[in-house]
N, C-alpha and C positions, 0 to 999 in steps of 0.2 A: 587935507585936501588942498589947502592954500599953497603949500609947498609944491605939490604936484602941478597945479595950475601955473605957478611961477616958473617951474622948470620947463613946462610945455611952451609957454610964451617965450622964454629965453631961447629954447631950441628952435622954434619957428622963426623968431626974430633974427637969429644969427645964421640961419641957413639960406641957401640960394635955391630957388626953384626956376625951372625954365620949361617952356613949351614951344613947339615949332610945327608949322604946316608947310609943305612944299608941293609944288606941281611943276613939271617940266614937259616940254614938247620938243621933239626933234623931227624936223621935216613936217610936211603937211599931209594930213590924212586924205585919202581919195574919197570921192562921193560914191558910196555903195549903191545908190540908186542908178548911177551912171554905169557902174560895173555890171549890174543886173541887166541892163539894156544891151550889153555886148553879147553877141551870139557866135559861137564857134561855127565855122563854115560860111558865115555870112558877113561878119565884120572884118574889115581890113585895117592896116596900120593907120591910115588916115582917119578912120572912124574912131579908133582908140585914142589917138593923140588929140583929136578934137574934143573928145568927151573927158579925158583924164589929164591932159597936159603932158609935159615932159616927164619921163620916168627917172627914177633914182639911178638905175643901172641898166645897161643893155649888154647882153652876152650872146655869144654864138654857142650852140650845142649840137649834139648828135652829128658830129663830124662836119659841121657847117650846113646841115640840112634844116636846122631850126634856129630861130632867134627868140630870145627871152627878154621881155621888158619887165623890169621889176620896179614896183612902187613900194617903198618901205618907209615906215615911220615908227616912232617910239613915244609912248606916253608913260610918265611916272608920276606917282603921287604918294604922299605919306605924311606921317605925323610922329611926333616924339614928345616925351616928357622926361624930366630929370629933377633930382633933388640932390643937393650937396650940403652936408652938415659938418661943421668943424668938430673934431673930437679931441683935439689937443692943440697946442700952440704950433706944432709942426705938421699936423696931419688932418685929413678930412675923410669922411666916408661919402661916397657918391653912389647913386643908383640911377640908371638911365634905361629907358625903354623906347624903342622906336618900331614902327611898322611901315613898310612901304610896299607898293604894288607897281610892278613894271609890266607893261604890256607891249612887247614888240609885235608889230603887225605888218603883213605884206599882202600884196596882190601881184601875181605873176601872170603875164600874158604870153603865151607861147604861139609863135607864128611859123608857118612853113617858108620855103625859099621864095615864094611869090608874095609874102607878107600877108597871107590870109590867116586869120585867127583860128587856131586849132584847139586851144585849151585855155581855160581860166582857172588859176589856182589861188586860193585865199587861205590865210592862216594868221 
């Protein structure tokens, strides 16, 4: 038993363990309460910009009959662990595991030619 404990301590003492946590955010998330206040057929471009601010992207669609304001952002988070153990003078064995969650999200506001809101899309 003493030899096994010594071997275990030697193995743990000569190995390298690591752990990591990460979190990233790209662009700002819109206020979903403000999005819920927007109403198709009633809200216009000015209302939307006042409530949500500048969009990430503005596009023309439907042959120029519609305009799309896109608000897009990305959130990522994750963690990882790893162990590296020397097995000889020239080599080592490594085991790593990581898990991450990526959540791209968007709100698209679709307007007619008069800049009246006709649809709100979320994803």
